[in-house]
C-alpha positions in Angstrom: 0.6 25.2 -13.2 0.0 23.1 -16.3 0.1 19.4 -17.2 3.8 19.9 -18.0 4.5 20.6 -14.3 3.4 17.0 -13.5 5.5 15.0 -15.9 3.1 15.0 -18.9 3.6 16.1 -22.5 0.7 17.0 -24.8 0.8 15.4 -28.2 -1.6 15.8 -31.2 -2.4 13.8 -34.3 -3.8 15.9 -37.1 -5.8 14.5 -40.0 -6.3 17.3 -42.5 -8.7 17.4 -45.5 -6.3 16.5 -48.3 -6.3 18.4 -51.6 -4.8 16.0 -54.2 -1.5 17.3 -55.8 -2.1 20.7 -54.3 0.8 21.4 -51.8 -0.1 25.1 -51.4 -3.6 24.3 -50.1 -2.4 21.4 -48.0 0.3 23.6 -46.4 -2.4 26.2 -45.5 -4.5 23.5 -43.9 -1.5 22.1 -42.1 -0.7 25.6 -40.7 -4.3 26.0 -39.4 -4.2 22.8 -37.5 -0.7 23.4 -36.2 -1.7 26.8 -34.8 -4.8 25.3 -33.1 -2.7 22.6 -31.6 -0.1 25.2 -30.4 -2.9 27.2 -28.8 -4.0 24.0 -27.0 -0.6 23.6 -25.5 0.7 20.7 -27.6 4.4 19.9 -27.7 4.2 17.6 -30.8 1.9 17.7 -33.8 1.9 14.8 -36.3 0.5 14.9 -39.8 0.0 12.0 -42.3 2.4 10.4 -44.7 3.0 12.6 -47.8 0.4 14.9 -46.5 1.7 18.0 -48.4 0.7 16.4 -51.8 -1.4 13.4 -50.9 -0.4 9.8 -50.6 -2.4 8.6 -53.7 -1.0 10.8 -56.5 0.9 7.9 -58.1 3.1 8.9 -61.0 2.6 12.6 -60.2 5.3 12.1 -57.5 7.8 12.4 -60.4 6.4 15.7 -61.6 8.9 18.5 -60.9 6.0 20.9 -60.4 4.6 18.8 -57.6 8.0 18.2 -55.9 8.9 21.9 -56.1 5.5 22.9 -54.8 6.0 20.6 -51.8 9.2 22.4 -51.0 7.4 25.7 -51.2 4.7 24.5 -49.0 7.2 23.2 -46.5 8.8 26.6 -46.4 5.5 28.3 -45.5 5.0 25.8 -42.7 8.5 26.3 -41.4 8.0 30.1 -41.4 4.6 29.7 -39.7 6.1 27.5 -37.0 8.4 30.3 -35.8 7.5 31.2 -32.2 5.3 28.2 -31.7 6.0 25.5 -29.1 5.2 22.3 -30.9 7.6 20.0 -32.8 5.9 19.3 -36.2 6.2 16.2 -38.4 5.0 16.7 -41.9 5.1 14.3 -44.8 6.4 15.1 -48.3 8.5 13.7 -51.2 12.0 15.1 -51.2 14.9 14.9 -53.7 18.2 14.0 -52.1 21.1 13.3 -54.6 19.7 11.2 -57.4 16.9 9.7 -55.4 13.4 10.7 -54.5 12.5 9.9 -50.9 9.2 9.5 -49.0 10.1 11.8 -46.0 8.9 13.3 -42.8 10.3 16.8 -42.2 10.6 17.5 -38.5 10.2 21.2 -37.8 10.4 23.4 -34.8 10.3 27.1 -34.2 11.1 28.3 -37.7 13.7 25.6 -38.7 13.9 22.1 -40.0 15.5 20.0 -37.3 15.9 17.0 -39.5 14.4 14.8 -42.2 13.5 11.2 -41.9 13.2 9.0 -45.1 11.1 5.9 -45.2 13.0 2.7 -44.6 10.7 0.0 -46.0 8.8 0.6 -49.2 5.8 -1.7 -49.7 5.5 -3.2 -53.2 2.7 -5.7 -53.0 -1.0 -5.8 -53.6 -2.2 -2.2 -53.8 1.2 -0.7 -52.9 4.0 0.0 -55.4 6.1 2.6 -53.7 9.3 1.3 -55.2 8.1 2.6 -58.5 8.5 6.2 -57.1 10.9 6.2 -54.1 14.3 5.2 -52.9 14.6 3.6 -49.4 16.5 5.1 -46.5 19.3 2.6 -46.9 19.9 3.8 -50.5 20.8 7.3 -49.3 24.5 8.0 -49.9 24.5 10.9 -47.4 23.6 11.6 -43.7 22.6 15.2 -44.3 20.5 16.9 -46.9 20.1 20.5 -48.1 16.5 21.6 -47.3 15.4 25.1 -48.0 19.0 26.2 -48.3 20.2 24.7 -45.1 22.1 21.5 -44.3 20.1 19.3 -41.9 20.4 15.7 -40.6 18.9 13.1 -42.9 18.2 9.5 -42.0 16.1 7.0 -40.1 18.5 7.1 -37.1 17.4 10.5 -35.7 16.1 11.0 -32.1 14.9 14.5 -31.4 15.4 15.4 -27.7 14.1 18.3 -25.8 16.5 20.0 -23.4 13.7 21.6 -21.4 11.2 18.7 -21.0 12.7 15.7 -19.3 12.2 12.5 -21.1 10.7 14.0 -24.2 12.7 12.1 -26.9 10.9 11.7 -30.3 11.6 9.2 -33.1 9.8 9.4 -36.4 9.2 6.6 -38.9 6.8 6.3 -41.9 3.9 3.8 -42.4 5.4 0.4 -43.5 8.3 1.0 -41.2 6.0 0.2 -38.3 4.7 -3.0 -39.9 7.9 -4.9 -40.3 9.2 -7.4 -37.6 11.7 -4.9 -36.2 10.6 -1.3 -36.8 13.2 1.4 -36.8 11.4 2.8 -33.8 12.3 -0.3 -31.8 15.9 0.5 -32.1 15.2 4.1 -31.3 13.2 3.1 -28.2 16.1 0.9 -27.0 18.3 3.9 -27.5 16.1 6.1 -25.3 13.3 7.5 -27.5 10.1 7.7 -25.5 7.7 9.1 -28.1 7.4 7.1 -31.3 5.8 8.7 -34.3 4.4 7.1 -37.4 3.2 9.1 -40.4 1.0 6.8 -42.4 -0.9 6.7 -45.7 -2.7 3.4 -45.0 -5.8 3.0 -47.1 -8.6 1.2 -45.3 -9.8 -2.3 -46.0 -12.1 -4.5 -43.9 -10.4 -5.5 -40.6 -7.6 -3.0 -40.9 -9.1 -0.8 -38.1 -8.7 -3.5 -35.5 -5.3 -4.6 -36.8 -4.0 -1.0 -36.6 -5.1 -0.7 -33.0 -3.4 -4.0 -32.1 -0.3 -3.0 -33.9 0.0 0.4 -32.2 -0.9 -0.6 -28.7 1.3 -3.7 -28.7 4.3 -1.7 -30.2 4.0 0.9 -27.5 3.8 -1.8 -24.9 6.9 -3.7 -26.1 8.9 -0.5 -26.4 7.5 1.0 -23.2 6.8 4.2 -25.1 4.1 6.5 -26.3 3.1 6.0 -29.9 1.4 8.5 -32.2 0.0 7.1 -35.5 -1.7 9.3 -38.1 -3.1 8.0 -41.4 -4.4 9.8 -44.5 -8.0 10.7 -44.5 -10.7 12.2 -46.6 -9.6 13.9 -49.8 -7.2 11.1 -50.9 -7.9 9.7 -54.4 -10.5 6.9 -54.4 -9.5 5.6 -57.8 -9.1 2.1 -56.4 -8.9 2.7 -52.6 -10.7 4.3 -49.7 -9.3 6.2 -46.7 -10.5 6.4 -43.1 -8.2 9.0 -41.5 -7.3 6.7 -38.6 -5.2 8.3 -35.9 -4.3 6.8 -32.6 -2.3 7.8 -29.5 -1.2 4.9 -27.3 1.1 4.6 -24.3 2.6 1.4 -23.0 -0.2 -0.7 -24.3 -3.0 1.7 -23.5 -5.1 3.5 -26.1 -5.4 7.1 -25.0 -7.2 8.7 -28.0 -8.5 7.7 -31.4 -10.0 9.7 -34.3 -13.5 9.3 -35.7 -13.1 7.0 -38.7 -14.4 8.1 -42.1 -14.8 11.7 -40.9 -15.1 14.1 -43.9 -13.8 17.2 -42.1 -10.4 17.9 -40.7 -9.9 16.6 -37.2 -7.3 16.3 -34.5 -6.8 13.9 -31.5 -4.9 15.0 -28.4 -3.6 13.2 -25.4 -1.3 13.9 -22.5 1.4 11.2 -22.4 2.9 10.4 -19.0 6.7 10.7 -19.3 7.1 9.8 -15.6 5.3 6.6 -16.2 7.5 5.6 -19.1 10.6 6.6 -17.1 9.5 4.5 -14.1 8.6 1.5 -16.2 11.9 1.5 -18.1 13.8 1.9 -14.9 12.2 -1.3 -13.6 12.4 -3.3 -16.8 15.8 -4.9 -16.3 15.2 -7.1 -19.4 14.9 -4.0 -21.6 18.3 -2.9 -20.4 19.7 -6.3 -20.9 18.7 -6.2 -24.6 20.1 -2.7 -24.9 23.4 -4.1 -23.7 23.2 -6.9 -26.2 22.9 -4.4 -29.1 24.9 -1.5 -27.7 27.1 -1.3 -30.7 24.1 -1.0 -33.0 22.5 1.7 -30.9 25.4 4.0 -30.4 25.3 5.4 -34.0 21.8 6.8 -33.5 22.0 10.6 -33.7 20.6 12.9 -31.1 19.1 16.2 -32.4 18.7 18.5 -29.4 16.4 21.4 -29.3 14.5 23.6 -26.8 10.7 23.5 -26.8 10.4 26.8 -25.0 7.9 28.0 -22.4 4.5 26.4 -22.5 1.9 29.0 -23.4 -1.1 27.0 -22.1 -1.8 26.9 -18.3 -4.5 24.2 -18.8 -4.1 21.7 -16.0 -6.9 19.4 -17.1 -5.5 16.2 -18.4 -6.3 15.0 -21.8 -6.4 11.4 -20.8 -8.7 9.3 -18.7 -7.8 9.0 -15.0 -9.9 6.2 -13.6 -11.3 6.8 -10.1 -10.8 3.1 -9.4 -7.5 2.0 -11.0 -8.0 -1.6 -9.8 -11.5 -1.8 -11.3 -12.2 -1.5 -15.0 -14.9 1.0 -15.8 -16.3 -1.0 -18.7 -18.8 -3.6 -17.5 -17.5 -6.3 -19.8 -13.9 -5.7 -18.9 -14.9 -5.6 -15.2 -16.7 -8.9 -15.4 -13.7 -10.4 -17.2 -11.4 -9.0 -14.4 -13.5 -10.4 -11.7 -13.7 -13.8 -13.3 -9.9 -13.9 -13.7 -9.3 -12.7 -10.1 -11.7 -15.3 -8.8 -9.9 -18.0 -10.7 -6.5 -16.9 -9.4 -7.7 -17.0 -5.9 -9.2 -20.5 -6.3 -6.1 -21.9 -8.1 -3.9 -20.6 -5.3 -6.0 -22.1 -2.5 -6.4 -25.4 -4.4 -2.6 -25.6 -4.9 -2.0 -25.0 -1.2 -4.5 -27.7 -0.2 -2.9 -30.2 -2.4 0.6 -29.2 -1.3 -0.2 -29.6 2.4 -2.3 -32.8 1.9 -5.1 -31.2 3.9 -8.7 -31.4 3.1 -10.1 -29.0 5.7 -9.8 -25.3 6.3 -10.8 -23.1 9.2 -12.1 -19.6 8.5 -13.6 -16.8 10.6 -16.8 -15.4 9.2 -17.7 -11.9 10.5 -20.5 -11.0 8.0 -18.2 -8.3 6.5 -16.8 -7.9 3.0 -13.4 -9.6 3.4 -14.4 -12.8 5.2 -17.4 -13.1 2.8 -15.1 -13.1 -0.2 -12.7 -15.6 1.3 -15.6 -17.9 2.2 -17.0 -17.7 -1.4 -13.5 -18.5 -2.8 -13.2 -21.4 -0.4 -16.6 -22.8 -1.5 -15.7 -22.6 -5.1 -12.3 -24.2 -4.5 -13.8 -27.2 -2.6 -16.4 -27.7 -5.3 -13.8 -27.8 -8.0 -11.6 -30.2 -6.0 -14.6 -32.4 -5.3 -14.2 -31.9 -1.6 -17.4 -31.6 0.6 -18.3 -28.1 1.7 -18.7 -29.4 5.2 -14.9 -29.6 5.3 -15.0 -25.8 5.4 -15.1 -25.1 9.1 -16.5 -21.7 9.4 -16.8 -19.9 12.8 -18.5 -16.6 13.6 -17.2 -15.2 16.9 -19.3 -12.3 18.3 -17.6 -9.9 20.6 -18.6 -6.8 22.6 -19.7 -4.8 19.6 -20.9 -7.3 17.1 -24.2 -6.1 15.6 -27.3 -8.2 15.5 -27.6 -7.9 11.7 -24.0 -8.7 11.2 -24.3 -11.9 13.3 -27.4 -12.9 11.5 -25.8 -12.4 8.1 -22.9 -14.6 9.1 -25.2 -17.4 10.1 -27.3 -17.1 6.9 -24.2 -17.1 4.8 -22.8 -20.2 6.5 -26.1 -22.1 6.5 -27.1 -21.3 2.9 -23.6 -22.2 1.5 -23.7 -25.5 3.2 -20.4 -25.2 5.1 -19.9 -26.4 8.7 -20.9 -23.2 10.6 -20.5 -22.7 14.3 -20.6 -19.8 16.7 -18.1 -19.2 19.5 -18.8 -16.3 21.9 -15.4 -14.7 22.6 -16.7 -12.3 25.3 -16.0 -14.6 28.3 -12.4 -15.2 27.3 -11.9 -11.5 26.4 -13.3 -10.5 29.8 -10.8 -12.8 31.5 -7.9 -11.4 29.5 -9.0 -7.8 30.2 -9.2 -8.7 33.9 -5.8 -10.3 33.8 -4.4 -7.2 32.2 -6.0 -5.0 34.8 -7.8 -3.1 32.1 -10.4 -0.4 33.2 -13.1 -2.2 31.3 -12.8 -5.1 33.7 -13.7 -2.6 36.5 -16.9 -1.5 34.7 -15.4 1.6 33.0 -16.3 2.3 29.3 -12.7 2.5 28.1 -12.6 1.4 24.4 -8.9 1.8 23.6 -6.6 -0.2 21.3 -6.1 -2.8 24.0 -9.8 -3.3 24.2 -10.1 -3.7 20.5 -7.1 -6.0 20.0 -8.0 -8.3 22.8 -11.0 -9.2 20.8 -9.1 -9.5 17.5 -6.4 -11.6 19.2 -9.0 -14.0 20.9 -10.6 -14.7 17.5 -7.3 -15.5 15.9 -6.2 -17.7 18.9 -9.4 -19.7 18.6 -8.9 -20.1 14.8 -5.4 -21.4 15.0 -6.1 -23.8 17.9 -9.3 -25.0 16.1 -7.1 -25.7 13.0 -4.7 -27.7 15.2 -7.6 -29.6 16.7 -9.4 -30.3 13.3 -6.3 -31.1 11.2 -6.9 -28.0 9.0 -5.2 -24.7 8.2 -6.5 -21.2 8.8 -7.6 -19.3 5.7 -6.9 -15.6 6.1 -9.3 -12.8 5.1 -7.4 -9.5 5.3 -7.2 -7.5 2.1 -4.5 -5.4 0.2 -6.0 -2.0 1.3 -5.9 -3.0 5.0 -2.3 -4.2 4.7 -1.3 -0.9 3.0 -2.8 1.2 5.7 -1.7 -1.1 8.5 -5.4 -1.4 9.5 -4.7 -4.9 10.8 -3.7 -6.1 14.2 -0.2 -7.7 14.1 -0.4 -11.4 14.5 -4.2 -11.8 14.2 -6.6 -12.8 11.6 -6.6 -9.8 9.3 -2.7 -10.0 9.2 -1.8 -13.5 10.0 -3.0 -16.9 8.8 -1.7 -20.1 7.1 -2.8 -18.8 3.7 -4.6 -15.6 2.6 -6.6 -15.6 -0.7 -7.3 -11.8 -0.3 -3.8 -10.5 0.4 -3.5 -8.7 -3.0 -7.1 -7.8 -3.6 -7.9 -4.1 -2.8 -11.1 -3.2 -1.0 -12.7 -1.5 -4.0 -12.2 -4.6 -6.1 -13.6 -6.9 -3.4 -16.9 -5.1 -3.6 -17.1 -5.7 -7.4 -16.0 -9.3 -7.0 -18.9 -10.1 -4.7 -21.3 -8.2 -7.0 -20.0 -10.2 -10.0 -20.4 -13.5 -8.0 -24.0 -12.6 -7.3 -24.6 -11.9 -11.0 -23.3 -15.3 -12.0 -26.4 -16.8 -10.5 -24.3 -19.5 -8.7 -26.1 -18.9 -5.3 -29.5 -19.3 -3.9 -31.8 -16.3 -3.6 -31.3 -16.3 0.2 -27.5 -16.3 -0.2 -27.7 -13.6 -2.9 -29.9 -11.4 -0.7 -27.5 -11.6 2.3 -24.5 -10.9 0.0 -26.3 -7.7 -1.2 -26.9 -6.7 2.4 -23.2 -7.1 3.2 -22.3 -4.9 0.2 -24.6 -2.2 1.4 -23.5 -2.1 5.0 -20.9 0.3 6.5 -17.3 -1.1 6.7 -16.6 -1.7 10.3 -14.4 -3.9 12.5 -17.2 -3.9 15.1 -14.8 -3.8 18.0 -16.2 -0.8 19.8 -19.9 -0.6 20.9 -22.1 1.9 19.1 -22.2 5.4 20.5 -25.1 7.0 22.4 -26.7 7.9 19.1 -26.5 4.4 17.8 -23.7 5.0 15.3 -21.5 2.0 14.9 -17.7 2.1 14.5 -16.7 3.1 11.0 -13.4 2.2 9.5 -13.5 4.9 6.9 -14.3 7.6 9.5 -11.0 6.7 11.2 -8.5 6.0 8.3 -10.3 7.7 5.4 -12.2 6.5 2.3 -10.9 3.3 0.8 -11.7 4.6 -2.7 -9.1 7.4 -2.2 -6.6 5.1 -0.4 -6.8 2.5 -3.2 -6.1 5.3 -5.7 -3.1 6.5 -3.7 -1.9 2.9 -3.2 -1.9 2.2 -6.9 0.1 5.2 -8.0 2.4 5.1 -5.0 3.5 1.4 -5.3 2.9 0.7 -9.0 4.6 3.8 -10.4 6.5 5.4 -7.5 5.1 8.8 -8.2 5.8 11.9 -6.1 3.0 12.8 -3.7 2.2 16.0 -5.5 1.6 14.1 -8.7 -0.6 11.6 -6.9 -2.6 14.4 -5.4 -2.8 16.1 -8.9 -4.1 12.8 -10.5 -6.6 12.3 -7.6 -7.8 15.8 -8.2 -8.3 15.0 -11.9 -10.3 11.8 -11.0 -12.2 12.9 -7.9 -12.3 16.7 -8.1 -15.4 18.6 -8.9 -14.4 20.2 -12.2 -15.8 20.8 -15.6 -13.9 18.6 -18.1 -15.9 19.6 -21.1 -15.7 17.0 -23.8 -13.4 14.9 -21.7 -16.1 14.3 -19.1 -17.4 11.5 -21.4 -14.3 9.6 -20.6 -15.2 9.4 -16.9 -17.3 6.2 -17.3 -17.5 5.5 -13.6 -20.5 7.1 -11.8 -19.5 10.3 -10.1 -21.0 9.7 -6.6 -18.3 11.3 -4.5 -16.1 14.3 -5.1 -13.1 15.5 -3.0 -11.5 18.9 -3.1 -7.8 19.5 -3.1 -7.6 20.1 0.7 -9.4 16.8 1.4 -7.2 14.9 -1.0 -4.0 16.3 0.5 -5.2 15.5 4.0 -6.0 11.9 3.3 -2.9 11.4 1.2 -0.8 12.5 4.2 -2.7 9.9 6.3 -2.0 7.3 3.7 1.7 8.0 3.4 2.1 8.1 7.2 0.2 4.8 7.8 1.8 3.1 4.8 5.4 3.8 5.7 5.0 3.0 9.4 3.2 -0.3 8.8 5.9 -2.1 6.8 6.7 -4.4 9.7 3.2 -5.9 9.4 3.7 -6.6 5.7 7.1 -8.1 6.3 5.5 -10.9 8.3 2.5 -11.5 6.1 1.6 -15.0 5.0 1.5 -16.5 1.5 -1.2 -15.5 -0.9 -1.7 -15.3 -4.6 -0.8 -12.1 -6.5 -3.9 -11.2 -8.6 -3.2 -8.0 -10.5 -0.5 -5.9 -12.3 -1.3 -3.3 -9.6 0.9 -5.5 -7.5 0.9 -7.0 -4.1 2.6 -6.0 -0.9 4.2 -9.4 -0.2 7.9 -9.0 1.0 8.6 -12.0 -1.3 7.1 -10.3 -4.4 6.4 -6.8 -5.6 7.1 -4.7 -2.4 10.3 -5.1 -0.4 11.0 -2.3 2.0 12.7 -1.7 5.3 10.5 -1.7 8.3 12.3 1.3 9.8 11.7 3.9 7.1 9.5 6.9 8.0 7.3 9.0 5.9 9.1 12.4 6.3 10.7 12.4 2.8 7.2 12.0 1.2 5.4 14.3 3.5 7.8 17.1 3.0 7.7 16.8 -0.8 4.3 18.4 -1.3 
């Protein structure tokens, strides 16, 4: 199998070494890079604007010898493309009727599929293209004779592959992408998913960052992939310089970029996710609304259909970064910014709820674990910002049958050093009474640690918290996180599922760990608090409802339900993009598998501590799908809480609305 079997398409941007006004040499270099890209499994190769002769040849554009040589060079490229898979976009000047047009010839498998003329000709500062060329609107025809064959001609062409679902290419040239409404915007609204821009674009100070902003934002607005390739070394430096900038972006994300000012030919390659674009467009009702508003303008766009042919490459290693932790940015600066923003969202949500209810007190259970720790830190920050005394945070730690000595100590240290009102309530007597009332074997001295034994403890804690809130004129702050809600690893009607308000409800477990690390790094806490927070981060994740075994091993959540790092990965792609299980497993293999990625390993910025083979990934994915689908009834009754990320929440009032009666069979049988 290859990347194409999982909804991806490989695209390449090629920046050749230009030979000024020498189309024959430029054609040879174009063919070399085309063949290399074809061998690499590309479906699209994009070259710079006017690449067959050079962008900077000025009045030489009007020399018949140059124009004729460009046609000859084009013919050699067309001939060389026969039998190759990629669609190729090559820039050249082309006579059509009485005008000379700055064009992109779109070639595939030995023929010219169509020619796209430039729509907007810059004529300011260093640009004076109107001296040489006619604009697309000036063309009196919709077809042109190229190399003895009549082909579609115009800026209204969408090239659509019959054998690669969702691969629909639109081509424009340089300035076309800099105007308020680029031609590719109309094409994207008409269904184009891969937007191509052949550019000359000399470099000036600040242009590098502007190009990146332009390309990423354009791909985001259009929900499309965008391939931008500018002229590079070899262009005339009479009054300008050239950096050979090339970028591949997808829906606002930069996938690949060339090395600027490189003096040798280079290519960039990335695998664009056609499934992602399809899913995003399917959800974006506003995009369809605008398509409807301009339906009459979009209908005239012409579809040029073609067949790519069988992919020759069986490479299944993605040419794009697949983060192991999709909820957590790999870059430290981005991660700090994310944590700061998430913390502010949580604080704002809790502050608004306090003001809305008119209450100035909350009740929270503090276990000494990750989730309750984060909720407590958010509560402290909120009360500080509102000018409320921390003593109004009524924190309770409630040891049960399996509460560890270290855990209980950490809970007390945390409450004491943060200055909240900390108390301890031993729930064992009330739990023993309930177990006796139920006739449970534990009440007769038998070591039966079943679900009832566990949930009696969880239920007692929650019952105490709600009655304490009634008694103290407060509301209960929940602590359960997004990962637990996804897996159903929460007892219905108790603290990790039910509360009056839950600040952690859309924060995944993997992000919680980084949030606490970031909070420690801010220096906002005493050394004693920071030390205990670090201990909490280092400890095993456990509900501590079952006593340690004979070897002293305590109950581990991840031993039962699986590693949260994998489940958070599954959750992101299952709910955010609706991917098929086989694609989720494939992506997990790319991120977590033990494989040699060659040059692409540098993109894996997150430390590679754990690795999972395909069998392990499939096994835990089946667990995730089963637990996720059968636990919807718990999410349908979840309390209010702030949505913190684009990865979504599972609130039935927000991102995820699903029936409680759907099973997992459809998903489990699909891979």
